[in-house]
C-alpha positions as CSV (number, residue, x, y, z in Angstrom):
1,X,13.5,29.1,32.4
2,X,12.4,26.1,30.2
3,X,11.7,24.0,33.3
4,X,9.3,26.7,34.6
5,X,7.5,26.7,31.2
6,X,7.4,22.9,31.3
7,X,5.9,22.8,34.8
8,X,3.3,25.5,33.9
9,X,2.3,23.5,30.8
10,X,2.1,20.3,32.8
11,X,-0.1,22.0,35.4
12,X,-2.4,23.4,32.7
13,X,-2.6,20.0,31.0
14,X,-3.5,18.3,34.3
15,X,-6.1,20.9,35.2
16,X,-7.8,20.8,31.8
17,X,-7.8,17.1,31.2
18,X,-9.1,15.5,34.4
19,X,-10.6,12.6,32.4
20,X,-7.2,11.5,31.1
21,X,-5.2,9.1,33.3
22,X,-1.8,10.0,34.5
23,X,-0.3,7.4,32.2
24,X,-1.9,9.0,29.1
25,X,-0.6,12.5,30.1
26,X,2.9,11.2,30.8
27,X,2.9,9.3,27.4
28,X,1.8,12.5,25.6
29,X,4.4,14.6,27.3
30,X,7.1,12.0,26.7
31,X,6.5,12.0,23.0
32,X,6.9,15.7,22.6
33,X,10.3,16.7,21.1
34,X,12.3,19.4,22.7
35,X,12.9,22.6,20.7
36,X,16.4,22.6,19.1
37,X,18.3,25.7,18.2
38,X,19.3,25.4,14.5
39,X,22.4,27.5,15.1
40,X,23.9,25.1,17.6
41,X,26.1,22.3,16.3
42,X,24.6,18.8,16.6
43,X,26.5,16.5,18.9
44,X,26.7,12.9,18.0
45,X,26.5,10.5,20.9
46,X,28.2,7.1,20.1
47,X,27.5,5.6,23.5
48,X,24.9,2.8,23.6
49,X,21.5,3.5,25.0
50,X,20.9,2.3,28.6
51,X,17.8,0.2,28.4
52,X,17.5,-1.0,32.0
53,X,17.8,2.5,33.5
54,X,15.2,4.0,31.1
55,X,11.4,4.2,31.4
56,X,11.2,1.7,28.4
57,X,12.3,-1.1,30.7
58,X,9.2,-0.5,32.9
59,X,6.8,-0.2,30.0
60,X,4.5,-3.2,29.6
61,X,3.0,-4.2,26.3
62,X,-0.4,-4.1,28.0
63,X,-0.2,-0.3,28.1
64,X,0.2,-0.2,24.3
65,X,-2.7,-2.6,23.6
66,X,-5.2,-1.3,26.0
67,X,-4.3,2.4,26.3
68,X,-5.5,2.5,29.9
69,X,-4.6,1.2,33.3
70,X,-6.3,-2.0,34.4
71,X,-6.0,-0.6,37.9
72,X,-9.0,1.7,37.2
73,X,-11.2,-1.4,36.4
74,X,-13.1,-2.9,39.3
75,X,-12.2,-6.5,40.2
76,X,-15.6,-7.8,39.3
77,X,-15.9,-6.3,35.8
78,X,-14.7,-9.4,33.9
79,X,-17.2,-11.6,35.8
80,X,-20.1,-9.2,35.0
81,X,-19.1,-9.1,31.3
82,X,-18.9,-12.9,31.1
83,X,-22.2,-13.4,32.9
84,X,-23.9,-10.8,30.6
85,X,-22.5,-12.6,27.5
86,X,-23.6,-16.0,28.8
87,X,-27.2,-14.7,29.4
88,X,-27.3,-13.1,26.0
89,X,-26.0,-16.3,24.2
90,X,-28.5,-18.5,26.2
91,X,-31.4,-16.3,25.1
92,X,-30.2,-15.9,21.5
93,X,-29.2,-19.5,20.8
94,X,-31.6,-21.5,23.0
95,X,-34.7,-19.6,24.2
96,X,-35.5,-17.4,21.2
97,X,-38.1,-18.7,18.7
98,X,-37.4,-18.8,15.0
99,X,-39.0,-16.1,12.9
100,X,-39.4,-15.4,9.2
101,X,-35.9,-13.8,8.9
102,X,-34.3,-16.9,10.3
103,X,-36.2,-19.1,7.8
104,X,-35.2,-16.8,4.9
105,X,-31.5,-17.0,5.9
106,X,-31.7,-20.8,5.7
107,X,-32.4,-20.6,1.9
108,X,-29.6,-20.7,-0.6
109,X,-28.4,-17.5,-2.1
110,X,-29.5,-18.7,-5.5
111,X,-33.1,-18.8,-4.3
112,X,-32.8,-15.1,-3.2
113,X,-31.3,-13.8,-6.4
114,X,-32.9,-15.0,-9.6
115,X,-30.5,-15.8,-12.4
116,X,-27.4,-15.9,-10.2
117,X,-26.8,-19.6,-10.5
118,X,-27.0,-19.5,-14.3
119,X,-24.6,-16.6,-14.5
120,X,-22.2,-18.3,-12.0
121,X,-22.3,-21.6,-14.0
122,X,-21.5,-19.8,-17.3
123,X,-18.6,-17.9,-15.7
124,X,-17.3,-21.1,-14.1
125,X,-17.6,-23.1,-17.3
126,X,-15.6,-20.5,-19.3
127,X,-13.0,-20.2,-16.6
128,X,-12.5,-24.0,-16.4
129,X,-12.4,-24.3,-20.2
130,X,-9.7,-21.6,-20.5
131,X,-7.5,-23.2,-17.7
132,X,-8.0,-26.8,-18.7
133,X,-10.0,-27.8,-15.6
134,X,-12.8,-30.4,-15.7
135,X,-16.2,-29.1,-16.7
136,X,-18.3,-32.3,-16.4
137,X,-20.2,-31.3,-13.2
138,X,-20.9,-27.8,-14.5
139,X,-22.2,-29.2,-17.9
140,X,-24.5,-31.6,-16.0
141,X,-25.9,-28.8,-13.9
142,X,-26.3,-26.6,-17.0
143,X,-28.2,-29.4,-18.7
144,X,-30.5,-29.8,-15.7
145,X,-31.3,-26.1,-15.8
146,X,-31.8,-26.1,-19.6
147,X,-28.8,-23.8,-20.4
148,X,-26.7,-24.2,-23.5
149,X,-22.9,-24.2,-23.3
């Protein structure tokens, strides 16, 4: 009786999920746990598990990482992806002209945010003083900016 229910559930699953690969369906069905009657005594099996006769011996790590079969992929797909990336990189790195955004990204962060360098110098100065680290370069930069320490 349970086999009939299982076959019916499998046929329903295959009919409703045409987009899923066979491997995904079998993986979902394999992870389902069978219903156990709580009144039956549990049997303890002390025999070692057979690895080489199990489906785990045929499982490849690629199935876990990718989640799909590479057999569904056309043979030319990697070449198309590499060529597309090469054309994009050629355009972006070589052929494209600089614009105002590129020039603003060349500036230092201290030029974008006023007061950041002063605050950073004060924090670094106090940290170095507390931990016994040299503060000569920080003091020189603070003097150049006109800050008191």
